[in-house]
KOLTISE-86482 format. One record per atom (N, C-alpha, C): x, y, z; residue in one letter. Coordinates in steps of 0.05 Angstrom, whole numbers, plus 5000, padded with zeros to 4 digits. Example, Ala and Ser with C-alpha at 12.3 -4.5 7.8 and 13.67 -1.06 7.14 Angstrom:
# KOLTISE-86482
526448865156A524649105156A526449345156A525749555142S527349795143S525850015157S
This chain:
# KOLTISE-86482
374729292454M374529022466M371928892458M372028642450T369628502442T367928432467T365328492466T363528432487T361728202479T360228092499V358527862493V356527922471V355428162472K353328232454K354428272425K357028292422D358228322395D358728052382D358227832396I358727572385I356227452373I356327372348T354027252335T354226952338T352126842350Q352026552355Q350826422330Q352526252316I351626122292I351425822298I349125702290L348925412292L348925312263L351025142257V351325022231V350124742231V348224702213I347124432210I348224312184I350024122187D351424012164D352623742172D352523562153A353523292158A356523282163A358023482153D360923492156D361623632183D362723492202P363323612229P365623812228P367223822206T369424002204T368624282194T366224312186Q365324572175Q365724812194Q365024792220P365525022237P368325122238P370324932238E373125012239E373825152213E372825062190R373425182164R372325472163R369925502174L368725772174L370425962191L371325872214L372826052231L375526132219L376525982200E379026052187E378926312172E376526372160F376326622145F374326822158F373426752182L371626932197L372927022223L375227152222P376527242247P374927482258P375427542283A374227782295A375428032283A373728212275E374728462264E372828692272E374028912280N372529142289N370529072312N371528902330G369828832353G367428652346G367528522324Y365328352315Y366428072311Y365327872325S366427602323S364127402322S364827142317F362926932314F363526702333F361426582343S361626332358S360026132343S361225912335I359925722317I359625452331I357125352331A356525092341A355624912318A355624652322H355124462300H353024262308H351224202289A349323972292A349523822266A349823562268S350223392244S347623332229S345323362243H342823312230H340623482243H338323482231M336123662240M335123592267M334823342274D333823262300D335623372322D338223352317A340123452337A339923752341A339423892319A339124182320A336624262336A334424122331L331924182344L332124122374L333623922382E334023862410E335924072423E337724182408R339724362420R338624652424R337024742405L336225032405L334725122431L333024952443P331725052468P333625112490P335924982491F337825022513F340225192505F340825202479H343025372469H342025532445H340725762450P339525922429P341726022409P340926052385A342726152364A341626412352A343526592345D342626832331D341926782302D343326582290V342926512262V343326212260V341626082243V342125802236V342925792207V345225662203L346325622176L345825332168L344025282150I343225012144I344124932116I345724722115G346624612089G344624432077G343724482053L341624322041L342624052033L345324002035N346323742028N346623562052N345623662076S345723492100S344123242096S344923032109S343822772103S340822752109S339822892129D337022872135D335523132134D336723332121S335423592119S333123592100S333123392081L330923362062L330323612046L332523752038G332223982022G330624202036G328824332022T327324552033T325424462056T324824202057A323124112079A324424152106A327124132107G328524182132G328324472140G328624662121I328324942127I325425002137I323424882124K320724932132K320224832160K321224592167L320824482194L322124662215L324524752209L326024922228L324525182232L323625302210H322325562211H319625542227H318125332222E315625292236E316025242266E318225112273T318825052301T319925292316T321725452303Y322925682315Y322625922296Y320226042294P319726242273P321326502277P322426552301T323826802305T326826772300T327826532294V330726492289V331226512259V332826702250P333326732221P334926502211P334226412187I335526182174I336926272149I339426192146I341026242122I341525972109I340725942084A341225692069A344125702059A345525482062W348325452053W348225262029W348625372005L348125221981L350725181965L350824951951A353124901933A352825071908A350325121900D349725281877D346925391880D346225611866V343625731869V342725841843V340125821838D338825951815D336226081825D334826221808E332426361816E330326171827E330025931815K328025741824K328725641853K331225571857T332025481883T331725691904T332425941898F332226161917F329326201924F327526191904A324626231910A323626001928A324625761924Q323725531941Q324525561970Q327125641974I328025662001I326725902016I326126122001R324726352014R321926272022R320526122005I317826032012I317925852036I320025682038A320325492060A320925642087A322125882085G322626032110G325426142112G327226092093A329926202094A329926502089A331626642104L331826932101L333627002077L335826852074D337726922053D339326662048D341426692031Y343126452025Y346026542023Y347826352026L350626382021L351626142005L353526191987V354625981970V356925851985V357125591984R359225451998R362025531990R362425601965G365125671957G365925951964G364126111975C364726381982C366226392008C368626522008T370226562033T370826852038T369327032025D369727312029D368627402056D370327482075P369327552102P367327782101P367627972083E365828192082E363028102075E362727922056I360127822049I358827672072I360427502086W359327352108W358527532131W360227732138V359527912160V357028072153V356828172128R354528322120R351928152122R352127912112T349827732112T348927662141T350927612158M350327542186M349127772201M350228012196R349228242210R346328302201R345828262175Y343128302165Y341228092178Y342127852180A340427642192A339927692221A342027762236T341627812265T339828052270T340128262254E338428502257E335528432250E335128272229H332528182222H331328012244H332927832255G331927662277G331127822301G332728032308R332128202331R329528352327R329128462303L326628612297L324328422297L324628182286Y322427992285Y321627902313Y323727862331Q323127792358Q321528012373Q322328262368Q320828482380Q318028492370Q317628452344L314928442333L313328212344L314627982346H313227752357H312427792386H314227922402Q313527982430Q311328182431Q311328382414A309228582414A306528462406A306528282386E304028152378E303027972401E304827832414S304027662436S302827822459S304128052465E303128222486E300428342479E300128422453L297628532444L295428322446L296028072438E294127862440E293427802469E295427812487R294827762515R293027982526R293628232519R292028452530R289128442519R288828362494S286228362482S284428142493S285727942506S284127722517S284327712548S285327922560T285627932589T284128162601T282728112623D281428322638D283428472654D283728732649P285928892662P285528912693P283128892703L282728922732L283528672747L282628442738T283028192753T285328022743T286228082719G288427912707G287427652696G284727602698L283627352686L283027402657L282327192643L281427222615L278927402615L278727572595N276227722591N274227552576N272027672568R269927522555R270927402529R272527552514R273627452488R275527222494R277227252514G279227042520G277926792529G275826812547I274626572557I272926432536I271826592517E270326472495E272226312477E274626412472Q276626262456Q277326002470Q277726012497S278425772512S276125582512S273625692514L271325522514L271025362488L271325492466L271125352440L273425152436L275825222446R278025032444R277624782462R276724832486E276224602504E273924432494E271824562483L269524422473L270324242450L272124342433H273124172410H274623932421H276323972441L277823752452L276023542465L273923642479C272123462492C270523302472C269823432450R268423282429R270223062418R272723132414T274622942402T275022692419T275122732445C275622512463C273122392475C270822512468G268222402478G267722462507G268922672518E268522742546E266622982548E265723032573D263923262578D265523512585D264323732580L265423992589L263424122607L264224172632L262524302652L263324592654L261424762661V261925052665V260725142691V262225302705L261225432729L260925732724L258625842732L258226132731L258126222760L260026382768V260326482795V259426772796V257526832813D256427102815D256527202844D257827432848L258127532876L255427632885L254627552909D252027632920D252127922930D250028072923N249628352933N252028532926N253228482903F255528642896F254828942892F252428992882N251729272877N251729442903N251329302925R251329452951R254129552957R256229412948I259029502954I259529762940I258729792914N259130042900N257430262911N255130192922T253330402932T254130502960T254730312978V255430383005V258330493007V260130372992Y262930462993Y263630622969Y265230522951D265930662927D266830462906D267430562882R268330392860R270930252866R272730392881A275330272887A274930022904A273130042924M272629802940M271429582924M269629652905G268529452887G270629312871G272629462861D274829352846D276429152864D276829232889T278329062907T276928802912T274328812915V272728572919V272928382895V272828502871L273028342847L275828212844L277828362851Q280628252850Q281028032870Q279928062894N280127852914N278627602906N276227642895A274627412886A276127262864A277327412845A278827282824A281127122835A282527232855A284727092867A283826832881A281526842894R280526602908R279826392888R278626472865I277926272845I280426142833I282426312828R285026212817R286426032837R285926072863S287225892883S286025612882S283625582871I282425322868I282925202841I282725372820I283025282792I285725382782I287625202779A290325282773A290725372745A289325252726D289725312697D288625592691D290425782684P289426052679P287726072653P287925872636N286425872611N283525772614N282725712638T280025612643T278425792662T279426022668V278026202687V277926482674V275526592672G275226862660G273127022674G273227282669R271127462679R269127492657R266627402662A264527412642A263327682639A263827862658G262628132658G261628202685G262028462693G261028552718G262228392741G260528272758D261528122781D261127822776D261227732751Q260927452745Q263427342733Q264027092740F266426952731F265526682719F266926602698L266326352684L268726162688L268125922696V270225722701V269625472684V271625392668L271325152651L272524912665L271024692665L272024442678L271924222657L273924202640P273924002619P274423722630P273123522617Q273523242623Q273223192653Q271123292664M270623252693M267823162698M267422982717S264722892723S263123102737S260523072737V258823272750V259423272780V259923042792E260523032821E263023192827E265123152811D267623302816D267223602810D265523662790G264923942784G263524072808G261623942820M260324052844M262224092867M264123912870V266223942891V267824192886V268724232861N270324472855N268624732859N266124712851A264324942855A264025012884A263724812901E263524862930E266124962942E268324872932R270924972942R271225272935R270325352911I270425632903I268625802921I266225692925R264225842942R265425882970R266525682981L267625703008L270025893009L271725882988A274126052988A273226342987A271226412972I270326692971I269026772997I267426583010A266126643035A268026683058A270426563056R272426593077R274026853075R273726983053D275327233048D274427453067D276327613076R275727843093R277328083082R275828293075I277128533064I277028753084I279328843096P279229053117P278229313105P276529453121M275429713112M274729873137M276230083143S275630273164S275130123191S277029953197G276929823223G275029583224G273729513202K272029273201K272629123176K271428883174A271928713151A269428683134A269728703107I267628643089I267728353081I265428223083M265327933077M263527903052M264327743033M262827693009M262027403008M259827352994T259027072987T258527062957T258226822947A257826792918A255826572914A254226602893S252426392883S253726272858S253426012856V254825872834V252825692820V252825712793G251125542777G252925362760G252225102759L253824902744L252124792721L253224772698T251824662675T253724502658T252524312643K254124162623K253724282596K255824332582V255724462556V254924262534V252724312520P252024122498P254224122476P254423892463A256523862443A256224042419A253724122413D253324292390D253324582396D254424662419T254524942426T256425092408T255725332400L257325492381L258325752393L256925872413T257626132424T257526122454T258926322466I258926342495I256226432505I254626572489N252026662498N250226422504N250426202488E248925962494E249725842521E252325842526V253225732551V252225902575V252526162572L251626342594L248626312599L247126272578A244226252581A243526002599A244825772593D244325532609D245425572637D247825692639A249025732666A247325922683A246026122670H244326312685H241926172697H240925962683V238725812694V239525692721V241825562722A242825442747A243425662767A244625882758L245226102777L242726222789L240626242772H238126352782H236926192804H237225922802R236225752823R237725802849R240325832847S241925892871S241026152884S240626362867K239726622878K237026592892K235226452879T232426432889T232326272915T234026072918L234025912942L235426032965L236426282962G237626422985G240426512982G241626482958K244326562952K246426402968K248926452961N251126312974N250826012972N249925922949L249425632944L250625552917L250925292914V251725172888V249325012878V248425072853C246224932841C246924842813C245724612805G246124522778G243824612760G244224592734A242124682715A239624512717A239924252725L237624072727L237323982756L234923952766P234523862794P235723592798P237023552821S238123292828S236023152846S236622902854A234722752869A233922882895A235723042907G235123162932G233823432930G233023522906E231923792902E229123782892E227623572899N224923542889N223023752901N223823872923T222124072936T222624352925T224024372903L224624632891L222024772884L221625032892P219125172887P218625182856P216025162849Q215325162821Q216125422807Q216125642822L216925902811L219725902799L221525762813V224325752803V224425612776V223025382774V223025242749V221825402726V219625532732V218325702712V220125922703V221526052722S223326272716S225626182698S226725952704G228825842688G227925792660G225525672657E224425622630E223925892615E223026092630L222526352618L225126472607L227226452623L229826562615L230726432589L230426162588R231226022563R229526112539R226926152544S225126232522S225826522513S226626692532L227226972524L229626972506L231526792509L233926792494L233826622469L232126422468Y232326242446Y229726172431Y227426202444E225026082433E223126282419E224126502410G222426692395G220326832412G220726842438T218726972455T218727272451T221027392445L221227682442L220527762413L219528002410R218628092384R219828372379R220728432355V221828692348V219728852333V219429102342L217629292329L219229532320L218029702304S219329942294S217530182297S218730412304Q217130662305Q218730882291Q217331042274P218831242259P219631482276P221831612269I222631872279I222532062256I221032282259V220432442235V221532722239V221732862216C222333152216C219633292221C219433442242L216933572249L216033772229L217833892214D217034092194D215733962170D216833742160S215933622135S214433362138S214733232161G213532972164G215232742152G217632802142E219332602130E220532422152E220432162146V221631962165V224631972162V226032052183V228932092182V230431862196V229031712213A230331502228A228131312238A228931082248R227030892260R228230782285R226630752306E227530622330E226430342331E228230152336M227429872339M226829822368M224529702373L223529672400L222929372406L223129292431I222629022439I220028992454I218528782448R216228712464R216528432474R215828382499G216128122512G213727942506G213627712520P211327532516P208727652525P206527562515E203927662523E203527612553E202427812566G202127792595G203528012610G204327942634A205528142652A208128262642A209628112626L212228202617L212228302588L209828372578H209728462550H211028732545H210528922563E211729182560E214629182568E216429332553P219229312559P219929402588P218429592599T219029682626T218829452646T216729292644E216329072662E218228842655E218728802630L220528592622L223328632633L224328882630F227128932639F227228962669F225029042682R225029042711R225228762722R223728572709Y223928292717Y226728182714Y227928252690C230628152685C232628262705C232228512713F234028632733F233728492760F231328442768E230828302794E232028022794E231927892771K232927612769K235827602761K237127842759D240027852753D240727732726D238927772707I239427672679I239127902659I239428152669L238928382652L240828392629L243428362634T245428392613T245128192590T244927922596P244627742573P242027792557P239927852571V237427902556V237528162540V238728372552D238928632538D240728602514D242928462517L244828422494L243428262472L241828062480H240427902460H238428082445H237028262460C235128442447C236628632427C238928722435L240428892417L241128752391L242028502394E242828342370E240328282353E238028232366M235628182351M234828422334M234828662347C234028902334C235828972311C238428942315A240328992293A239928812270A239428552276T238928352255T236428412238T234228472253V231728542239V232028792222V233428992233A233829242218A235429192192A237529032194E239128972170E237528812149E235728642159Q234028482140Q232128662124Q231328892136Q229429072123Q230829242102Q233529262103K235129422084K234029702081K233329822103N232230092103N234530292104N234230512088S236430702087S236430902109S234330902126N234231092149N236231012170N236831212187R238431152211R236830982230R238130782242I236830602260I237730652288I235730692306H236330722335H235830462350H237830382366L237730142382L238130222411L236930082430N237130142458N239129952472N240530062492I242329902508I242330002536I242429822556M242629902584M245529982590M245930182607P248630252615P250230022626P248929842642T250429612653T251329422630T249729392610T250529222587T252829352572T252829612570L255029752556L257629722571L257429722598M259829692615M260829402615M259029212613E259828932616E260328782590E259828912568T260228782541T262728892529T264528712518P266928812505P266129002482P267329242483T266529452464T267129362435T269229212431D269929122404D267728942392D266228802410E264028642400E261728812390E261229032405L259129222397L259929362371L262429432368V263329552344V263029362320V263729112324K263528912303K260528892294K258728912313L255928882307L254729132294L255629372302L254229612295L255829802277L258429772275A260029962260A259029972231A258930212219P258030242191P259930112172P258829962152R260329842131R259129922104R260429842083D259429912056D256629792053D254729972048G252029882044G250529812069G251829842092A250529772118A249030002129A247529952150L245830162163L247530342180L246330582185D247530782203D246230742230D247630632249F246430562275F246930792295F244930832312C245231012335C244530852360C246230862380L245830712404L244630892426L242230832435E240930992456E241530882483E242631062501I243130982528I240931112546I239630942561C237431032577C238431192602C237831452603E238831612625E237731532652E235231442653Q234031382679Q235331122691Q236830982675Q238230742685Q241130802693Q241931062691L244731132698L244931162728L245230942742F245530942771F248430992779F250330902764A253130922771A254331182759A256831232766D258231472755D258431452725D257331642710P257431632681P260331622669P262231702685A265031692676A265831412668A264631202680H265330932674H264530852645H262631002634L261730952606L263431092585L264931282593V266331452574V268131292555V269931112565P271630972546P270130822524P267930682533A266430522513A265030712494A263830932504V262431122486V264431242466V266831322474R268731432456R269531232434R269930982442T270630782422T268430742402T265930742411L263730712392L263530952374L263831192385Q263631432368Q265831442347Q268231362355E270431362336E270031152314E268430952320A267830742299A265530832282A264431072286G262231172269G259431112279G259231012304I256630952316I255731192332I253431302326K252431542341K251331452368K251531632387I250531582414I248231782420I246031672430A243831842439A243331792469A242632012483M241831982511M238831982511M237631762521D234731732520D233431822546D230931892545D229331972569D230532212584D231832392570V232832632583V230532802593V230732902618G228533052630G226732882646G227432622649F225732432664F225532512693F227432662703G227432742731G230132682744G231832542730K234532482741K236732592723K236032792707S238032892688S240532992702S242732912691C245332992703C246933132682C247333392686L248833552667L251633452664L252833362687E255533262687E255733022668E253632842669G253732612652G253532682623G251932882616L251732962588L254333082579L255633232596L258233352588L260333142585L260332942601M262332722599M261932552574M259432472570L258932282548L258832422521L258032672520R257932822495R256432672473R253832602478P252232472458P251632652434P251332542411E250532702387E247632772388E246032612403I243132642402I242032632431I240132802437L238632792462L235632742455L234532542469K231732482465K230232572490K228432762487I227032882511I224832692519I224732632544D222832442555D219932532550D218132342545K215332412539K213932552561K214932532586K213632662608K213932962607K215833062590L216133342585L214733432560L213433242546I212233302520I209233272520I208233052532I205333002531I203933212548I202033362536G200633572550G202133832551G204233862535L206034092535L204434352529L202434332511S200934572503S199134672525S198534512545E196634582566E198034642593E200634602595D201934632621D204334822618D203935062630R206035262628R208635182641R208535042664A210934952678A212534762661A211234592646M212634412628M214034562606M212634772596R213934932574R216435082584R216335182609V218635312621V220935122624V220334882635A222334672638A223634592612A221934562591L223034482565L224734702553L223934962556K225635182546K228435172559K228535122585R231035112599R232734882589R231534652585L232934422575L234034472547L232434612530L233334662503L235734852502L235835032522K238235212523K240735042529K240434842545V242734662551V243534512525V241634422510T242334282485T243734462465T243034722466E244434912448E247334922455E247934932481V250734942490V252234682482V250834462485L252034202479L252234142449L250734302433D250734282404D249933992396D247633912406T246633642400T243933652385T243433442370E240833422357E238733342378E236333452376V234233412396V231933262383V231033042396I228632902387I226632902410I224232982405A222132992426A220532732424A220432582446E218932332448E216132392458E214232222452G211532252463G209832462450G210332522424V208632712410V206032582403V203832662416E201332532412E199032712403E199532972401S197433152393S198633372375S196833492358E197633702341E198433952357E197034002379N197634242395N200534222407N201233982417D203933942427D205933972405D205233862381L207033892358L207634182351L205534342352N205834632345N207634772365N207434702391V209134832411V212034752406V212534502399L215234412393L216334562369L214734602349L215734752326L216335042333L214635162350D215135432359D217735452375D218435232390F220835232406F223335152390F222935102364G225235032347G226134752349G224434572358V225134282358V224434172331V226234042318H225933962290H225133662286H225633492307F225133212304F223433102326F221732912320G219932802341G219232512335G217932402355Q217132112355Q214732082373Q212831922365G210531882383G208131772368G205931732382Y203531612371Y202331792349Y202832042350Y201832222330Y202832142302Y205132022301F206331942275F206031642271F205231492290G204931212287G205731052311G204130842317Y204730662339Y207130482331Y208530362350P210530162343P209129932329P210229832307K209129612292K211329452280K210529242265N212529072252N214229242234N216929192233P218729362217P217729392189P217929642178P216829692151P218829602129P217729582105D219529542082D221029802077D222829802058E224630022053E223130282048E221030282032N219630522024N217030572040N216530412060D214130452076D214330692094D212330872094N212431102112N214831282107N215631322082A217831502076A217231782086A214631852085T213832112096T211132062110T210532242129V207932232143V206432482135V204932472113S203532712103S201132782120S199732582131N197432632148N197832472173N199532572192P200332412215P198132272230P195932412235S193832302252S192532052240S192832022213S191531782200S193031532206S195431542217T197031302222T196331182249T194731302265L194031192291L192530932286L193130732303Q191930472300Q190330402325Q
């Protein structure tokens, strides 16, 4: 018995309305396979019909009055790329066949052919091809959706919101309108993960995303920028209306109540609003400006909406806020940060085997990286500044064209909040490119290290080495080392400086080295500052080191500079 799925729906586009009846005369149902034929006399009629009456195959006659030859096939294929097209020709040669294939036709049939076997075979081939193409198209669409969607909140991820940002910015440029952006940051979110657990933190993020979506209907204008921050695009909207929407989002989040053990968790959000300049090229530029506005909201007490520039009613803004905003902008754009390089050497030979790229801040209180990143953490701008530092160091290293392995630093929070594919694109080894090693600071591992495992594995699979920095600092977690499985361990200088004079330090180092033997990792000793400490490290079987004994951090060297350190103490500056 013939079932619905055994019927091939054919749409015939031909000026002759009797063609469907003629086809049915020699295409009877056989072996449970039959045809249903519809007719459209011209291309416009076919294009109007297909959305409401889908076809398995379109049979297009090139002699139709308005098909315009291969142009008709091309138009139909571009409009409905998953529908297979069969050209119905009075005659065919190699040139004609090549033209219709380029235009989008899958195959052809000759008008004079009435052999049912040829027609059935051709239609079956076309329908099977169409089915496979639709599956492929659906898979590609789903892959594209997943690659641009945050799996936790269902919003656009950083990649997706950046694509929407560039698209909306182009449209706004075209029509001469402004594009506003809101950066929404949940207040005191770290406390949720600390006091409760990660699952509760995920619930808070999901609820906040839902509240934002309840205000902003267009899913293509709302995304998760990373961590507990959300980016909202407001195209072709006045600043006044933008502030209204920002306030509605703030109130929606503040009204939320999440039940927990008989009580309710209440969240608030700080919102920064900024206008996107017409010459903007990347999402990092937008986030930098938005962070200035967000920083003002945080400084003024949180749970507020602030613009990037003071309004008439904000003349009493503390000078510290303005200075901090200017400093953030300078950290990201105005050359305030400087990249230095320090060699990592083979302790036995003095050969330079790698170099670590280091950041120095502006002269003054924030010059040293410890103080710089502490300030950024307090002002909730750690991730954009840290990512900018990573990009700076990678760029400077590539400009030097040095053949040594290059070590770059990254904060665990930055690793969690940055799309891993972007890090791979920046750091993955290419022909003639550098061999990068990404150092994760162990003393900054406040959260469960398991959250870093997916990103670390992806980076390692892409050929990027992982080093655990500051091991032995006092917060070493064997579980974290076992989970992350870094290729390299860098022993903190507090276990190295004065090693030759302190027996307790030597005992602690021996124990740590036994762990590294089990983990089968390369060991680098940081803070090598004296020959006596160097000799102890050599006695303990440590092969690589870094420290003032081999050279202070300085401007990145040329390719052959300091290839070996034959007299290490002479490099002190």
